[in-house]
N, C-alpha and C positions, 0 to 999 in steps of 0.2 A: 463297286455303284455310287455313280456318281450324281450329282444334280447343280446347273446352275442356279443362284439368288444375286437375286437384282440388285435389292438391300438387305438390311437387318435391321430391326427400332430393337433394341435393348430394351426398353422400357415403354406400353404403348399399354394404355388405360380404357382404349375403346378397339381391341381385338379380343373380345373376352373379358369376365372376371378377372378383376384384380389385376394388379402390376404384371404382362405378362409380355414375351418376346417374343415377337412379330417377324416369320421369316418369312419375302418376297421370294417368292420361283419366278423365273422369266420360262416365256412362251402363254400362249391365251390358243384358247379351243372357239372362242366369241367375238368380234369384231363391234362392243359398240359404240354407239355416236357420241356417247357423252362421255365414253373412256377419262377415268383423272389419271391413269396412270398408262398411257400410250405406248411409253417406253419399254411398258414390258410385255408385248404383246408377241413379238417378233425375235431373232436372233441377229445378229450383227452379221452382214453382208463383206465384213471389210472394206468398202469403198471406199474409207481414207477421208472421208468430206470433210470429219468432226475435228481431225488433227490439226488442221489448220485455223478452227478456231479457238485452239486452248492456247489462256493464257499465259498456262505455266511449263508448260511444255511438258502435260505429263500421260500424252499420245505419244506414239510414236507405233512406224512398221517393222513388225519383222518376221523376217520368211514371209511374208506376204497376210499379216494378219493386224489387227490393230491390238496395240500393247499399254494398258494402263498401270501411269505408276501410281498408286491410289497414299505416296508419300510424300508425293509433287502437288497433288489436284487438294484445291481449294471449294470444291463440292459447286464450280457456279454453276455447273448446268446446263451450260454455251452446249458444249455435246449432245446431250440429248435436243437440244431445243433446234439444232438444226435438223438434226438427222429425220431421216425423210421415207423411214424404214420401220418406223414405231419401235426403236431398240436400244440401244444401252453399247456404249464400248467399256462399260464399269462394272460388270457383272464377272464375279468370280463364282471358281469352280468350287467344290465341297465334298468332301466324304462324310457317310456316315460317324467317321470319327472324330473329322476335325471340326464338322460342325457343331458335334458333340462337346468337343472343349468350347465352342465360342457358349454353352451352353453356363457347362461349369465355371464361367468367369463371373456369373450371375447367379447363380442358381440360388443364392440365401437372399437376394432381392423378390423374385419372382415369386408369381402365383400357379403358370405354367406359359406352354409356348404352345402358338395358334402359328401355322402355314397359311400362307396366304399368295399374292400374284398379284398381272396375270393370272394362269390356275393352277393354283396345286397340282388338283388332284391329277392332272396328265402325269407326276409323277408317282403314282400313290405307292408302285412299291417300295421305292424309297424311305415315302411316310409310313409305311408300315413297321420298316425293318428299323427307322428309327424311333417311332415311337413304343417300339417293342425295349428298345435297351435303355432308354427314359422308366418306361416302366418298372422295367429289372435295379435299375441303380439310382435312379432319382423318384421313388414311388408317390412320392409329395408333392409331384409336379403337373398337374392336369395337362389332358393334350386333347388341344380344338381344331378343327377345318375353317374357312372359308372358303367357300367356291360359289361357283355357277350353277351347277349342279348338271351339266350338260352331259356328261359321262352316268349311264347308267349302272347304276350302285348294285340292281339288284345282278348283278351276272356273279356268276361265282368267281373269277379272277378278283373281285371285289373285295369279298370275305374277310382274310384278314385284314385289308386295311381300314375295313366299318369296325373289326371287331378291337386294331387297338386306339384307334379313336376316341376320346369321350362325347363330345360333343360337336355338331358342323354351326356351323353358322349358313343362312343358304339367302342367296337372293334370285327373288322371285321381280323380274323387272316387269314382266308384264303376265297378266293372264290370256289375252290372247292372242292366237297363234298366229294371224294374220302382223300385229300389229310387234311382236317379238321378231317376226324375222325381219320388219322393217330396221328394228330396232338395235340389232343384234345381229341379222346374215341369216340366224341359226333358229332351226323350229324348239319350243318349248314341253316338247312330249316325255322328254325324258328329265326334266328338270318337276313336273309336277304329279312325274311317275316318282321320284328324290322325295319328292314334299312329301306326300303320303305314308313311303315307307321309310324314312327318319323319324316320322313319328309313331306308325306301330312301332319302333325299335328303342324306343327313346332317348333318341339318339338327336334331336333336335332340339339346338339350344334359343337360336335365333333367326327369325325372318327379317331380310332387308329388302326394301321397297322402294327409290328412287323416284322421285315427284317432280313432272317435269309438267307444271302448268300448260296449259292451252292445246300441248304436243301428245301427250299422253294420254287413253283413256285412265287417270290413279280412280276412279272411283271404282270404277269396274272391278280393278285387278286389287283394289283392297278389299272388297265388300265378297269378293271369289273365294281368296286366302283368307279371309281373318272367320270365311264361315269351314276353312280345313281346318285351322290354330284351333277355333274357343275352345275354350273350357280345360284345353289344356295347357302345361307348364310351358311355355313358349313363350318370348319376348318378340313383339311386333317394331319393329326397327324402323318408322317413318323417315326418310331422308329427304331434303331441301338437295335440289339439283345446284348448283354453282357452277357457275362456267369459266372458270379458274384453271388451267392447265391442258381445257375443252378443245381439242383440235379441230374439232370436225366444223364447216362451217352455218349447217343448218341448227345448230345449237350456240356457237359461239358468240354471240348477242342477248341472248335470252335470259332472263333476269330470273333470279332466284324467286321460287314462289314467297307470298310473305304470310306471316305467325296465323292472321284467321283465318285463310284456305288450311294451311296446316291442320289448326287444331279441327277444322270440319273433318278432316279423313280422320281424324284420331277418333273424334266422336263416333263416326263410321264405324269402327276397329269396334269400341268399348260396347257400346251399344248391340252390336252383336256375340259378344263376348268375351273376345278380346281381354283377359288381366293385365299385361302390362304390356301396353301401347308406350314409345318413342317418337320426340321428335325434336330432329337433329338438323 
Protein backbone atom coordinates (compact mmCIF):
# COMPACT_ATOMS: atom_id res chain seq x y z
CA UNK A 1 0.00 0.00 0.00
CA UNK A 2 1.46 3.35 -1.07
CA UNK A 3 0.59 7.05 -1.17
CA UNK A 4 1.98 10.02 -3.08
CA UNK A 5 3.22 12.73 -0.72
CA UNK A 6 3.53 16.33 -1.85
CA UNK A 7 5.46 17.45 1.22
CA UNK A 8 6.05 16.72 4.87
CA UNK A 9 6.30 19.48 7.46
CA UNK A 10 8.05 17.86 10.40
CA UNK A 11 7.10 20.54 12.91
CA UNK A 12 3.82 22.42 12.47
CA UNK A 13 1.78 24.29 15.06
CA UNK A 14 -1.17 25.15 12.79
CA UNK A 15 -2.35 21.65 11.89
CA UNK A 16 -3.91 20.62 15.17
CA UNK A 17 -2.93 20.82 18.83
CA UNK A 18 0.72 21.03 19.79
CA UNK A 19 3.75 20.46 17.63
CA UNK A 20 2.78 18.05 14.83
CA UNK A 21 4.09 16.32 11.76
CA UNK A 22 1.87 17.44 8.87
CA UNK A 23 1.76 15.14 5.84
CA UNK A 24 0.33 16.61 2.64
CA UNK A 25 -0.93 13.99 0.19
CA UNK A 26 -1.24 14.60 -3.54
CA UNK A 27 -4.63 14.76 -5.25
CA UNK A 28 -7.86 16.65 -4.55
CA UNK A 29 -11.53 16.16 -5.39
CA UNK A 30 -12.41 19.86 -5.31
CA UNK A 31 -11.16 22.75 -7.41
CA UNK A 32 -11.39 25.77 -5.11
CA UNK A 33 -10.96 29.19 -6.65
CA UNK A 34 -8.93 30.35 -3.66
CA UNK A 35 -6.72 27.27 -3.38
CA UNK A 36 -3.37 28.17 -1.82
CA UNK A 37 -1.83 24.80 -2.67
CA UNK A 38 -2.86 24.31 -6.31
CA UNK A 39 0.20 22.13 -6.89
CA UNK A 40 -1.49 19.44 -4.77
CA UNK A 41 -4.62 19.07 -6.92
CA UNK A 42 -3.56 16.88 -9.86
CA UNK A 43 -0.86 14.35 -10.69
CA UNK A 44 2.15 15.10 -12.89
CA UNK A 45 1.39 14.41 -16.57
CA UNK A 46 5.12 14.32 -17.45
CA UNK A 47 4.83 17.14 -19.99
CA UNK A 48 8.41 18.21 -19.15
CA UNK A 49 7.79 21.98 -19.14
CA UNK A 50 9.31 22.24 -15.68
CA UNK A 51 12.63 20.67 -16.66
CA UNK A 52 13.95 23.64 -18.64
CA UNK A 53 13.00 26.04 -15.81
CA UNK A 54 15.01 24.22 -13.16
CA UNK A 55 18.20 26.24 -12.37
CA UNK A 56 20.01 23.32 -10.73
CA UNK A 57 19.15 20.55 -13.23
CA UNK A 58 17.27 18.73 -10.49
CA UNK A 59 14.66 17.57 -12.99
CA UNK A 60 15.18 15.21 -15.91
CA UNK A 61 13.39 12.72 -18.14
CA UNK A 62 13.77 8.99 -17.57
CA UNK A 63 11.70 6.55 -19.63
CA UNK A 64 9.12 9.21 -20.38
CA UNK A 65 8.73 10.36 -16.78
CA UNK A 66 9.94 13.50 -15.01
CA UNK A 67 12.43 12.54 -12.30
CA UNK A 68 13.27 14.78 -9.32
CA UNK A 69 16.67 14.82 -7.65
CA UNK A 70 16.03 16.10 -4.14
CA UNK A 71 19.78 16.41 -3.43
CA UNK A 72 20.34 18.99 -6.17
CA UNK A 73 17.02 20.77 -5.54
CA UNK A 74 17.13 24.18 -3.82
CA UNK A 75 13.31 24.40 -3.48
CA UNK A 76 13.02 27.54 -5.59
CA UNK A 77 9.61 26.20 -6.77
CA UNK A 78 10.13 27.37 -10.36
CA UNK A 79 8.76 23.99 -11.44
CA UNK A 80 5.53 24.56 -9.52
CA UNK A 81 5.14 28.11 -10.80
CA UNK A 82 5.47 27.00 -14.43
CA UNK A 83 3.13 24.00 -14.08
CA UNK A 84 -0.20 24.44 -15.88
CA UNK A 85 -1.53 21.14 -14.55
CA UNK A 86 -1.87 22.10 -10.87
CA UNK A 87 0.74 19.55 -9.92
CA UNK A 88 4.36 19.14 -8.90
CA UNK A 89 7.28 16.99 -10.08
CA UNK A 90 8.51 16.79 -6.47
CA UNK A 91 6.09 14.09 -5.32
CA UNK A 92 7.48 11.19 -3.29
CA UNK A 93 5.95 7.72 -3.01
CA UNK A 94 5.77 6.25 0.50
CA UNK A 95 4.73 2.91 1.92
CA UNK A 96 3.32 2.61 5.42
CA UNK A 97 6.70 1.47 6.72
CA UNK A 98 8.77 4.13 4.96
CA UNK A 99 6.44 6.90 6.15
CA UNK A 100 6.54 5.48 9.67
CA UNK A 101 10.34 5.78 9.54
CA UNK A 102 9.91 9.54 8.97
CA UNK A 103 7.74 9.75 12.09
CA UNK A 104 10.33 7.86 14.14
CA UNK A 105 12.91 10.55 13.34
CA UNK A 106 10.87 13.20 15.19
CA UNK A 107 8.66 11.17 17.54
CA UNK A 108 10.20 12.70 20.66
CA UNK A 109 9.47 16.24 19.53
CA UNK A 110 5.86 16.03 18.30
CA UNK A 111 2.45 15.59 19.88
CA UNK A 112 0.87 13.94 16.89
CA UNK A 113 0.42 13.50 13.16
CA UNK A 114 -1.95 15.31 10.81
CA UNK A 115 -2.77 14.20 7.28
CA UNK A 116 -3.70 17.02 4.92
CA UNK A 117 -3.49 17.73 1.19
CA UNK A 118 -4.76 18.10 -1.45
CA UNK A 119 -7.49 15.94 -0.01
CA UNK A 120 -6.04 13.19 2.10
CA UNK A 121 -9.28 11.21 2.50
CA UNK A 122 -8.88 10.01 -1.09
CA UNK A 123 -6.30 7.71 0.53
CA UNK A 124 -8.46 6.76 3.52
CA UNK A 125 -7.46 3.08 3.45
CA UNK A 126 -3.77 3.95 3.71
CA UNK A 127 -4.42 6.45 6.51
CA UNK A 128 -6.51 3.91 8.44
CA UNK A 129 -3.69 1.35 8.30
CA UNK A 130 -1.02 3.93 9.06
CA UNK A 131 -2.88 5.28 12.10
CA UNK A 132 -3.42 1.72 13.30
CA UNK A 133 0.36 1.25 13.27
CA UNK A 134 0.86 4.55 15.09
CA UNK A 135 -1.59 3.53 17.81
CA UNK A 136 0.15 0.18 18.27
CA UNK A 137 3.74 1.43 18.30
CA UNK A 138 3.55 5.12 19.27
CA UNK A 139 0.35 5.37 21.34
CA UNK A 140 1.33 8.71 22.83
CA UNK A 141 0.85 10.43 19.45
CA UNK A 142 -2.58 11.70 18.38
CA UNK A 143 -3.94 11.06 14.88
CA UNK A 144 -5.66 13.95 13.08
CA UNK A 145 -7.09 14.48 9.59
CA UNK A 146 -7.59 17.84 7.86
CA UNK A 147 -10.32 17.37 5.24
CA UNK A 148 -12.71 19.16 2.89
CA UNK A 149 -15.29 16.55 3.87
CA UNK A 150 -16.47 15.79 0.36
CA UNK A 151 -16.43 11.98 0.68
CA UNK A 152 -19.35 10.49 2.60
CA UNK A 153 -18.00 9.25 5.94
CA UNK A 154 -21.29 7.52 6.77
CA UNK A 155 -20.55 4.74 4.28
CA UNK A 156 -19.38 1.45 5.77
CA UNK A 157 -16.10 1.53 3.88
CA UNK A 158 -14.93 4.47 6.03
CA UNK A 159 -15.60 2.79 9.40
CA UNK A 160 -11.98 1.74 10.07
CA UNK A 161 -10.73 5.15 8.93
CA UNK A 162 -13.09 6.91 11.36
CA UNK A 163 -12.22 4.53 14.17
CA UNK A 164 -8.46 5.05 13.85
CA UNK A 165 -8.62 8.85 13.48
CA UNK A 166 -8.79 10.68 16.79
CA UNK A 167 -10.08 13.99 15.47
CA UNK A 168 -10.94 15.80 12.25
CA UNK A 169 -10.50 19.38 11.12
CA UNK A 170 -13.24 20.15 8.61
CA UNK A 171 -13.45 22.91 6.01
CA UNK A 172 -16.85 24.54 5.59
CA UNK A 173 -16.22 26.80 2.63
CA UNK A 174 -19.82 27.92 2.17
CA UNK A 175 -23.12 26.82 3.66
CA UNK A 176 -25.13 27.77 0.57
CA UNK A 177 -25.13 25.01 -2.06
CA UNK A 178 -25.07 27.25 -5.14
CA UNK A 179 -22.24 29.37 -3.72
CA UNK A 180 -20.26 26.25 -2.83
CA UNK A 181 -20.63 24.89 -6.36
CA UNK A 182 -19.48 28.20 -7.81
CA UNK A 183 -16.48 28.27 -5.48
CA UNK A 184 -15.37 24.63 -5.69
CA UNK A 185 -17.20 23.06 -8.69
CA UNK A 186 -18.90 20.57 -6.31
CA UNK A 187 -21.93 20.60 -3.99
CA UNK A 188 -21.68 20.56 -0.19
CA UNK A 189 -24.28 17.90 0.66
CA UNK A 190 -21.84 15.32 2.02
CA UNK A 191 -19.77 18.03 3.72
CA UNK A 192 -22.67 19.26 5.85
CA UNK A 193 -23.67 15.64 6.49
CA UNK A 194 -20.16 14.91 7.74
CA UNK A 195 -20.28 17.97 9.96
CA UNK A 196 -23.25 16.51 11.81
CA UNK A 197 -21.77 13.00 11.87
CA UNK A 198 -18.40 14.03 13.30
CA UNK A 199 -20.09 16.08 16.02
CA UNK A 200 -22.24 13.08 16.91
CA UNK A 201 -19.14 10.87 17.09
CA UNK A 202 -17.28 13.49 19.17
CA UNK A 203 -14.46 13.49 16.60
CA UNK A 204 -14.69 17.07 15.34
CA UNK A 205 -11.80 19.14 16.65
CA UNK A 206 -12.11 22.22 14.47
CA UNK A 207 -14.14 23.82 11.69
CA UNK A 208 -12.39 26.17 9.28
CA UNK A 209 -13.97 28.85 7.08
CA UNK A 210 -12.01 31.08 4.70
CA UNK A 211 -13.47 34.60 4.64
CA UNK A 212 -13.50 36.55 1.35
CA UNK A 213 -15.15 39.92 1.74
CA UNK A 214 -17.57 41.02 -1.02
CA UNK A 215 -17.28 37.62 -2.69
CA UNK A 216 -18.86 35.10 -0.32
CA UNK A 217 -21.83 35.39 2.00
CA UNK A 218 -19.60 34.98 5.03
CA UNK A 219 -22.26 36.02 7.53
CA UNK A 220 -24.67 33.29 6.30
CA UNK A 221 -22.06 30.54 6.49
CA UNK A 222 -20.80 31.56 9.93
CA UNK A 223 -24.33 31.88 11.34
CA UNK A 224 -25.40 28.46 10.07
CA UNK A 225 -22.21 26.68 11.12
CA UNK A 226 -22.26 28.36 14.52
CA UNK A 227 -25.81 27.16 15.15
CA UNK A 228 -24.67 23.60 14.45
CA UNK A 229 -21.52 23.61 16.61
CA UNK A 230 -22.69 25.93 19.42
CA UNK A 231 -22.12 24.69 22.96
CA UNK A 232 -19.89 21.90 21.62
CA UNK A 233 -16.19 21.43 22.27
CA UNK A 234 -15.40 22.42 18.70
CA UNK A 235 -13.09 25.23 17.69
CA UNK A 236 -14.17 27.58 14.91
CA UNK A 237 -11.28 29.06 12.96
CA UNK A 238 -12.09 32.06 10.72
CA UNK A 239 -9.30 32.43 8.18
CA UNK A 240 -8.56 35.67 6.36
CA UNK A 241 -8.38 35.16 2.62
CA UNK A 242 -4.89 35.93 1.35
CA UNK A 243 -4.13 36.14 -2.34
CA UNK A 244 -0.56 34.87 -1.99
CA UNK A 245 -0.18 31.85 -4.24
CA UNK A 246 -3.71 32.10 -5.63
CA UNK A 247 -3.75 31.59 -9.40
CA UNK A 248 -7.45 32.17 -10.09
CA UNK A 249 -7.87 35.46 -11.95
CA UNK A 250 -11.13 36.27 -10.14
CA UNK A 251 -9.43 36.32 -6.76
CA UNK A 252 -5.82 37.11 -7.52
CA UNK A 253 -6.17 40.81 -6.72
CA UNK A 254 -8.82 40.71 -3.99
CA UNK A 255 -7.52 42.10 -0.73
CA UNK A 256 -7.67 40.38 2.63
CA UNK A 257 -10.55 41.41 4.92
CA UNK A 258 -9.52 43.85 7.62
CA UNK A 259 -9.41 43.12 11.34
CA UNK A 260 -12.62 45.03 12.06
CA UNK A 261 -14.65 42.90 9.65
CA UNK A 262 -13.12 39.67 10.96
CA UNK A 263 -13.91 40.73 14.52
CA UNK A 264 -17.56 41.34 13.54
CA UNK A 265 -17.77 37.77 12.21
CA UNK A 266 -16.17 36.43 15.37
CA UNK A 267 -18.80 38.23 17.44
CA UNK A 268 -21.58 36.59 15.39
CA UNK A 269 -20.23 33.14 16.23
CA UNK A 270 -19.62 33.96 19.89
CA UNK A 271 -23.11 35.44 20.36
CA UNK A 272 -24.67 32.30 18.92
CA UNK A 273 -22.82 30.15 21.44
CA UNK A 274 -19.53 28.99 19.94
CA UNK A 275 -17.04 28.88 22.79
CA UNK A 276 -13.72 28.93 20.93
CA UNK A 277 -13.52 31.24 17.90
CA UNK A 278 -10.16 32.17 16.39
CA UNK A 279 -9.25 34.64 13.67
CA UNK A 280 -6.09 34.02 11.69
